[in-house]
KEMAR-958289 format. One line per field, with one value per residue (C-alpha): x, y, z; residue number from 1; chain. Coordinates in steps of 0.25 Angstrom, whole numbers, m for minus. Layout:
REM KEMAR-958289
c1: X  ...
c2: Y  ...
c3: Z  ...
num: NUM  ...
cadena: A  ...
//
This chain:
REM KEMAR-958289
c1: m217  m225  m217  m219  m234  m233  m225  m235  m247  m240  m237  m251  m258  m249  m251  m266  m266  m258  m268  m280  m278  m276  m279  m268  m259  m247  m234  m220  m211  m196  m194  m203  m203  m203  m215  m229  m239  m251  m257  m268  m273  m285  m279  m264  m257  m243  m235  m221  m209  m199  m189  m198  m195  m180  m171  m158  m146  m136  m128  m141  m141  m155  m162  m177  m188  m187  m198  m192  m188  m174  m163  m156  m168  m167  m152  m157  m168  m161  m159  m150  m159  m147  m139  m130  m121  m107  m114  m115  m127  m126  m137  m147  m154  m149  m136  m123  m116  m103  m96  m92  m89  m80  m82  m97  m99  m95  m82  m83  m71  m79  m78  m90  m96  m92  m99  m100  m106  m119  m121  m125  m140  m136  m141  m130  m133  m129  m139  m151  m159  m169  m182  m189  m202  m214  m224  m222  m214  m214  m205  m207  m196  m198  m189  m190  m178  m172  m182  m191  m190  m191  m184  m192  m189  m200  m197  m207  m204  m212  m211  m219  m216  m207  m196  m198  m196  m197  m194  m194  m190  m187  m180  m181  m176  m178  m172  m169  m160  m157  m145  m145  m144  m146  m158  m157  m165  m163  m170  m166  m175  m173  m180  m176  m181  m177  m181  m178  m183  m192  m180  m171  m160  m161  m160  m160  m160  m161  m163  m164  m160  m161  m155  m153  m147  m148  m142  m140  m126  m123  m108  m110  m111  m100  m98  m97  m97  m111  m116  m108  m111  m124  m130  m145  m146  m140  m150  m157  m146  m150  m143  m129  m121  m118  m108  m119  m133  m136  m126  m132  m127  m135  m132  m141  m140  m147  m144  m149  m144  m146  m140  m144  m140  m144  m141  m137  m140  m156  m158  m150  m141  m128  m120  m126  m120  m125  m123  m124  m125  m125  m128  m127  m129  m129  m127  m125  m124  m119  m120  m116  m123  m119  m125  m117  m102  m98  m101  m102  m95  m99  m96  m85  m88  m82  m80  m82  m77  m67  m66  m76  m77  m91  m96  m109  m118  m109  m115  m105  m111  m105  m110  m108  m113  m109  m112  m108  m110  m106  m107  m104  m105  m107  m106  m113  m111  m120  m109  m97  m104  m104  m93  m95  m86  m89  m85  m90  m90  m90  m92  m94  m93  m91  m92  m94  m98  m85  m70  m63  m49  m41  m27  m21  m30  m42  m54  m61  m76  m77  m72  m75  m74  m74  m70  m71  m70  m69  m71  m77  m85  m87  m99  m100  m112  m112  m118  m113  m103  m105  m94  m92  m78  m77  m65  m65  m55  m55  m50  m49  m39  m47  m43  m51  m53  m62  m60  m71  m73  m84  m87  m99  m101  m115  m114  m129  m139  m132  m117  m112  m98  m93  m79  m75  m63  m62  m50  m54  m47  m57  m58  m60  m74  m76  m77  m63  m57  m65  m74  m78  m84  m86  m77  m62  m57  m67  m62  m52  m48  m40  m33  m34  m30  m40  m44  m39  m48  m46  m57  m58  m72  m78  m92  m99  m113  m116  m126  m117  m111  m110  m97  m89  m74  m68  m54  m51  m38  m39  m28  m29  m41  m49  m56  m59  m52  m54  m42  m46  m37  m48  m57  m69  m67  m69  m61  m63  m55  m52  m39  m33  m25  m12  m11  m19  m31  m34  m48  m55  m69  m76  m91  m99  m114  m122  m136  m139  m153  m159  m173  m180  m168  m156  m143  m138  m123  m114  m100  m90  m75  m66  m51  m43  m28  m23  m11  m21  m35  m42  m52  m59  m69  m74  m67  m80  m95  m106  m121  m128  m143  m151  m166  m178  m188  m203  m217  m229  m244  m245  m232  m238  m227  m212  m202  m188  m182  m169  m156  m145  m131  m122  m108  m94  m81  m75  m67  m64  m76  m76  m83  m93  m91  m104  m97  m91  m101  m90  m84  m70  m60  m57  m49  m54  m67  m70  m84  m91  m90  m105  m116  m128  m141  m154  m167  m176  m190  m194  m207  m212  m227  m229  m220  m218  m206  m206  m193  m192  m178  m173  m159  m147  m156  m143  m138  m141  m135  m121  m117  m117  m104  m111  m107  m109  m97  m88  m97  m110  m117  m124  m139  m146  m157  m170  m182  m184  m194  m198  m203  m201  m214  m215  m227  m228  m239
c2: 407  399  404  419  416  411  423  433  426  426  441  445  437  442  457  455  449  461  471  464  467  482  479  470  471  480  473  474  477  480  487  498  504  490  494  488  499  499  513  506  498  503  499  502  489  485  482  475  482  476  476  466  455  452  440  439  430  423  436  444  452  456  457  460  455  460  458  468  464  469  465  458  449  445  441  433  425  412  399  404  415  425  433  423  432  425  411  403  394  380  376  371  378  372  368  374  388  391  403  415  424  418  421  423  416  418  411  403  397  384  372  368  356  359  355  370  369  363  374  386  384  378  388  390  395  409  409  407  420  421  429  439  444  452  443  429  429  419  419  410  409  401  400  391  382  376  365  356  362  375  383  387  394  397  405  408  415  421  426  419  431  443  435  421  418  406  404  392  391  380  382  371  369  358  360  349  357  357  347  332  329  343  342  352  350  358  362  372  372  382  385  397  403  416  419  430  432  443  451  448  441  428  427  414  411  396  389  375  371  359  359  349  352  341  342  332  334  332  336  346  344  334  341  356  357  351  362  373  369  376  363  364  350  353  364  353  353  338  334  339  327  329  321  315  311  306  313  321  330  332  342  343  350  353  364  369  383  392  406  412  423  427  440  438  452  453  466  472  483  490  478  464  449  438  423  417  403  398  383  377  362  357  344  343  331  331  319  317  305  300  286  286  289  289  301  302  312  310  295  295  290  299  297  312  311  301  287  282  272  268  264  272  278  289  294  303  309  319  323  335  341  353  359  374  381  395  402  417  428  442  455  467  481  490  500  491  479  464  455  440  429  415  401  390  375  369  354  347  333  330  316  303  289  282  283  282  274  276  271  285  292  290  299  300  300  313  327  333  347  353  368  378  393  405  419  433  443  458  465  480  488  503  514  511  500  485  475  461  455  440  431  416  405  391  385  371  363  367  381  391  406  418  433  440  455  463  478  486  500  506  521  521  513  515  513  500  495  482  476  462  453  438  429  415  402  392  377  369  364  349  344  349  340  327  321  307  302  289  296  293  307  314  309  317  320  333  342  356  370  380  391  405  416  431  440  455  461  474  478  491  495  508  515  513  500  487  481  471  467  454  450  436  428  412  403  388  389  376  372  359  355  344  335  326  324  321  333  324  322  329  325  337  338  349  357  369  380  384  398  410  415  430  433  447  450  464  464  476  478  490  492  504  509  516  519  506  499  494  487  478  474  465  463  454  454  443  440  429  428  414  405  394  395  390  401  403  414  423  437  444  441  450  451  463  465  475  476  484  486  492  490  484  483  496  493  479  472  476  469  469  463  463  455  449  446  437  435  430  429  415  407  393  391  380  367  359  345  338  327  337  348  358  367  365  373  370  376  369  377  392  397  411  423  420  430  425  434  433  440  442  448  449  455  458  458  462  452  442  443  435  432  428  425  421  415  415  418  421  407  403  416  415  400  389  393  396  387  387  377  371  359  366  376  388  389  390  400  398  405  405  412  413  421  426  428  434  433  441  449
c3: m281  m271  m259  m264  m264  m250  m245  m252  m245  m232  m233  m238  m227  m215  m220  m222  m208  m202  m209  m205  m190  m187  m172  m171  m158  m159  m164  m158  m170  m167  m180  m174  m160  m153  m144  m145  m150  m141  m145  m153  m142  m134  m121  m117  m114  m110  m122  m124  m130  m139  m127  m120  m131  m127  m131  m123  m126  m117  m115  m112  m124  m128  m141  m144  m152  m166  m177  m187  m201  m204  m213  m201  m199  m214  m211  m198  m205  m207  m200  m190  m186  m186  m196  m203  m210  m210  m211  m224  m224  m230  m241  m232  m220  m207  m211  m207  m211  m216  m208  m216  m204  m194  m179  m180  m167  m153  m148  m135  m128  m124  m133  m141  m147  m161  m174  m177  m191  m185  m174  m183  m179  m165  m154  m143  m130  m134  m145  m137  m133  m121  m122  m114  m120  m116  m124  m130  m143  m155  m167  m179  m189  m202  m215  m226  m230  m242  m244  m236  m222  m214  m204  m191  m178  m168  m155  m143  m131  m119  m105  m95  m86  m88  m81  m88  m103  m111  m126  m135  m149  m160  m173  m183  m198  m208  m222  m232  m241  m256  m256  m253  m238  m232  m223  m211  m198  m186  m173  m162  m150  m139  m126  m117  m104  m96  m82  m71  m57  m53  m46  m58  m50  m58  m73  m81  m96  m101  m114  m119  m134  m142  m156  m167  m181  m191  m205  m217  m221  m236  m235  m247  m262  m268  m282  m281  m297  m297  m289  m295  m309  m310  m316  m315  m311  m298  m295  m287  m276  m272  m285  m280  m274  m259  m250  m240  m242  m228  m218  m207  m195  m182  m171  m158  m145  m132  m122  m109  m105  m93  m90  m76  m66  m52  m46  m31  m26  m24  m32  m43  m40  m44  m40  m43  m42  m51  m52  m66  m72  m86  m89  m103  m105  m120  m127  m142  m152  m166  m176  m190  m197  m211  m215  m229  m228  m242  m251  m266  m275  m289  m291  m280  m266  m255  m240  m237  m222  m224  m218  m208  m197  m202  m216  m214  m204  m198  m186  m178  m165  m156  m142  m133  m121  m113  m99  m96  m83  m80  m66  m65  m54  m59  m52  m59  m56  m64  m66  m68  m75  m73  m68  m70  m65  m70  m71  m80  m82  m97  m98  m111  m117  m132  m134  m143  m138  m142  m142  m156  m155  m167  m170  m169  m159  m149  m151  m137  m135  m128  m126  m112  m108  m93  m94  m83  m85  m76  m81  m80  m87  m86  m92  m94  m99  m97  m105  m119  m116  m114  m112  m109  m105  m102  m99  m96  m94  m92  m78  m83  m92  m105  m107  m113  m111  m116  m116  m122  m121  m128  m127  m133  m135  m139  m143  m146  m154  m167  m163  m155  m154  m148  m147  m142  m139  m137  m134  m134  m130  m135  m134  m146  m149  m146  m160  m163  m152  m154  m164  m168  m181  m189  m199  m196  m199  m190  m177  m169  m154  m154  m144  m150  m144  m140  m150  m147  m153  m152  m157  m157  m162  m164  m169  m172  m175  m181  m190  m202  m200  m191  m191  m184  m183  m178  m177  m173  m170  m170  m164  m164  m173  m174  m187  m195  m208  m218  m218  m229  m241  m251  m256  m255  m240  m227  m215  m206  m193  m183  m184  m176  m183  m176  m182  m180  m188  m188  m193  m195  m199  m202  m203  m207  m210  m214  m219  m229  m230  m242  m239  m240  m246  m237  m239  m228  m229  m220  m224  m217  m220  m214  m215  m209  m207  m206  m212  m215  m221  m208  m205  m218  m220  m232  m233  m236  m232  m236  m234  m242  m241  m249  m246  m246  m235  m236  m230  m237  m234  m226  m219  m214  m221  m220  m230  m234  m247  m253  m257  m248  m254  m246  m251  m246  m252  m256  m246  m242  m233  m223  m226  m218  m212  m207  m199  m189  m191  m194  m205  m209  m217  m232  m243  m256  m259  m258  m257  m257  m267  m271  m269  m261  m263  m256  m259  m247  m244  m230  m224  m210  m206  m192  m184  m196  m204  m218  m225  m240  m246  m260  m255  m264  m276  m284  m283  m297  m303  m296  m299  m289  m281  m268  m256  m241  m239  m250  m252  m248  m257  m252  m253  m267  m270  m262  m258  m243  m234  m219  m208  m193  m185  m171  m162  m149  m143
num: 1  2  3  4  5  6  7  8  9  10  11  12  13  14  15  16  17  18  19  20  21  22  23  24  25  26  27  28  29  30  31  32  33  34  35  36  37  38  39  40  41  42  43  44  45  46  47  48  49  50  51  52  53  54  55  56  57  58  59  60  61  62  63  64  65  66  67  68  69  70  71  72  73  74  75  76  77  78  79  80  81  82  83  84  85  86  87  88  89  90  91  92  93  94  95  96  97  98  99  100  101  102  103  104  105  106  107  108  109  110  111  112  113  114  115  116  117  118  119  120  121  122  123  124  125  126  127  128  129  130  131  132  133  134  135  136  137  138  139  140  141  142  143  144  145  146  147  148  149  150  151  152  153  154  155  156  157  158  159  160  161  162  163  164  165  166  167  168  169  170  171  172  173  174  175  176  177  178  179  180  181  182  183  184  185  186  187  188  189  190  191  192  193  194  195  196  197  198  199  200  201  202  203  204  205  206  207  208  209  210  211  212  213  214  215  216  217  218  219  220  221  222  223  224  225  226  227  228  229  230  231  232  233  234  235  236  237  238  239  240  241  242  243  244  245  246  247  248  249  250  251  252  253  254  255  256  257  258  259  260  261  262  263  264  265  266  267  268  269  270  271  272  273  274  275  276  277  278  279  280  281  282  283  284  285  286  287  288  289  290  291  292  293  294  295  296  297  298  299  300  301  302  303  304  305  306  307  308  309  310  311  312  313  314  315  316  317  318  319  320  321  322  323  324  325  326  327  328  329  330  331  332  333  334  335  336  337  338  339  340  341  342  343  344  345  346  347  348  349  350  351  352  353  354  355  356  357  358  359  360  361  362  363  364  365  366  367  368  369  370  371  372  373  374  375  376  377  378  379  380  381  382  383  384  385  386  387  388  389  390  391  392  393  394  395  396  397  398  399  400  401  402  403  404  405  406  407  408  409  410  411  412  413  414  415  416  417  418  419  420  421  422  423  424  425  426  427  428  429  430  431  432  433  434  435  436  437  438  439  440  441  442  443  444  445  446  447  448  449  450  451  452  453  454  455  456  457  458  459  460  461  462  463  464  465  466  467  468  469  470  471  472  473  474  475  476  477  478  479  480  481  482  483  484  485  486  487  488  489  490  491  492  493  494  495  496  497  498  499  500  501  502  503  504  505  506  507  508  509  510  511  512  513  514  515  516  517  518  519  520  521  522  523  524  525  526  527  528  529  530  531  532  533  534  535  536  537  538  539  540  541  542  543  544  545  546  547  548  549  550  551  552  553  554  555  556  557  558  559  560  561  562  563  564  565  566  567  568  569  570  571  572  573  574  575  576  577  578  579  580  581  582  583  584  585  586  587  588  589  590  591  592  593  594  595  596  597  598  599  600  601  602  603  604  605  606  607  608  609  610  611  612  613  614  615  616  617  618  619  620  621  622  623  624  625  626  627  628  629  630  631  632  633  634  635  636  637  638  639  640  641  642  643  644  645  646  647  648  649
cadena: A  A  A  A  A  A  A  A  A  A  A  A  A  A  A  A  A  A  A  A  A  A  A  A  A  A  A  A  A  A  A  A  A  A  A  A  A  A  A  A  A  A  A  A  A  A  A  A  A  A  A  A  A  A  A  A  A  A  A  A  A  A  A  A  A  A  A  A  A  A  A  A  A  A  A  A  A  A  A  A  A  A  A  A  A  A  A  A  A  A  A  A  A  A  A  A  A  A  A  A  A  A  A  A  A  A  A  A  A  A  A  A  A  A  A  A  A  A  A  A  A  A  A  A  A  A  A  A  A  A  A  A  A  A  A  A  A  A  A  A  A  A  A  A  A  A  A  A  A  A  A  A  A  A  A  A  A  A  A  A  A  A  A  A  A  A  A  A  A  A  A  A  A  A  A  A  A  A  A  A  A  A  A  A  A  A  A  A  A  A  A  A  A  A  A  A  A  A  A  A  A  A  A  A  A  A  A  A  A  A  A  A  A  A  A  A  A  A  A  A  A  A  A  A  A  A  A  A  A  A  A  A  A  A  A  A  A  A  A  A  A  A  A  A  A  A  A  A  A  A  A  A  A  A  A  A  A  A  A  A  A  A  A  A  A  A  A  A  A  A  A  A  A  A  A  A  A  A  A  A  A  A  A  A  A  A  A  A  A  A  A  A  A  A  A  A  A  A  A  A  A  A  A  A  A  A  A  A  A  A  A  A  A  A  A  A  A  A  A  A  A  A  A  A  A  A  A  A  A  A  A  A  A  A  A  A  A  A  A  A  A  A  A  A  A  A  A  A  A  A  A  A  A  A  A  A  A  A  A  A  A  A  A  A  A  A  A  A  A  A  A  A  A  A  A  A  A  A  A  A  A  A  A  A  A  A  A  A  A  A  A  A  A  A  A  A  A  A  A  A  A  A  A  A  A  A  A  A  A  A  A  A  A  A  A  A  A  A  A  A  A  A  A  A  A  A  A  A  A  A  A  A  A  A  A  A  A  A  A  A  A  A  A  A  A  A  A  A  A  A  A  A  A  A  A  A  A  A  A  A  A  A  A  A  A  A  A  A  A  A  A  A  A  A  A  A  A  A  A  A  A  A  A  A  A  A  A  A  A  A  A  A  A  A  A  A  A  A  A  A  A  A  A  A  A  A  A  A  A  A  A  A  A  A  A  A  A  A  A  A  A  A  A  A  A  A  A  A  A  A  A  A  A  A  A  A  A  A  A  A  A  A  A  A  A  A  A  A  A  A  A  A  A  A  A  A  A  A  A  A  A  A  A  A  A  A  A  A  A  A  A  A  A  A  A  A  A  A  A  A  A  A  A  A  A  A  A  A  A  A  A  A  A  A  A  A  A  A  A  A  A  A  A  A  A  A  A  A  A  A  A  A  A  A  A  A  A  A  A  A  A  A  A  A  A  A  A  A  A  A  A  A  A  A  A  A  A  A  A  A  A  A  A  A  A  A  A  A  A
//
């Protein structure tokens, strides 16, 4: 009740403030015409339009500042700041996510650090956007968490000149969680700059990031029957016994990135020649710390991760650094398109500070990569067609290759179609090949084959439906598996599947509007053909939102309110292991087939969007059978609120 009172006071005060200043400056509102209205000013002044507030990604695709309130904004108001359909959150904010939809990310032939379960909130180079704005822009994001903390994201950008932009941002989170030993504390700092010369011969985008993700790791609850019983004594989740009371994982990383190109011919004409260069230096560090090794299940003592070389104070540390350089020469013909030829140099060092000598094998201290690629790319954009065709292959001993073709056709503003094909020969991530730990079973040095991935995709955007199709064939697929013989233990090691896995997914979304009411639907169907249960996904995933929109206070306040149903069919979901920060396959417990219903009320006042949500409010009505992973329950009912506030002149 106190929260509702605070929200009412906030709404009332902002509306009153907006009505008390009829002479306020005109606003930029992307839900209207996108142009500042200066007709009421006594003197005609130059005004900024929405296309002067641009955000550009690494592939130079552009989006514009949008302060509207739509159902898509409701779906992106979360910790990741993007639509998380296909991801299943763990009970505390800032933890990992189980993956319901396979193939959500983009596949790269280069080896990565690994520890992928810790990287959902880790911003990679292609996640950073660069700005170009007519006036300074600030965005503030706030959202409440489970308890004792908050989630914040502050962003500021300005153009010193029309050709020089800076931005600085920081996203921070602290959330204690409702279960024992579940504190999350994360931070993502990023700084970007963009510059081009007056004659537009030279362009550069650069950024620096520092990120740290810290999680207390409790290993999940030990006795599922206590959780599922519905016993009121366990409504206080801290009474449920967990595996670890003092374990912790920590991931941090720093990156310097530069992307630049220079036009050789002095003035741009029908034919142009460019030299380009991309530089990426990054180091990462992952640590698993566990002072107390033994766990208690009921009255029994369990060694969850098997035998160890130490009696206490496990402190596993993995270090990684990478330097990537790519140099290209591009010929551009305004009629034929762009032809680029490039060569790159990839160097990485994945290492520990010791060599482990055992009776049956020796675990080395490091894994070093030196890879050189050559390739070409063709970009075509003419009338309604746009295409990109890329091929690269290694000229060093560590073979890899990538054939990536995309074609887009835009019939008009209502109809767009795209098609894609990718053939990938991918090197394994480093933690598949080498890992050292104080736990005996978590030490390995392996020689694994490259993964072979073939992907065919198609997308269609129409006034009736948005649909996508993905066909994928996986050979020599890499995964993690629990090899322990005891049900109470996890000894997770990398494995490679010798057979073929065929995966198909069809995703469709459509919004129906009935006056001020609307029904927004997203449905995903997946099917896997494999001899063994290696790639496990639910067959059906849906999200259905019914909501109502209207105006209040003489249209000073716009609001939307409604219900969202999330559902997925039962399947053997992957389990999470904190020692290696990865998910692994299991075939002992199915999760799913439970409805998750949220109620929300969102409002927009000028450029402020206020969000209020009763999450999973049906949790006490459908029984305690909701899980994010076999030992980790999904979130209970809770009330959360937050806002996004944009400032610009």
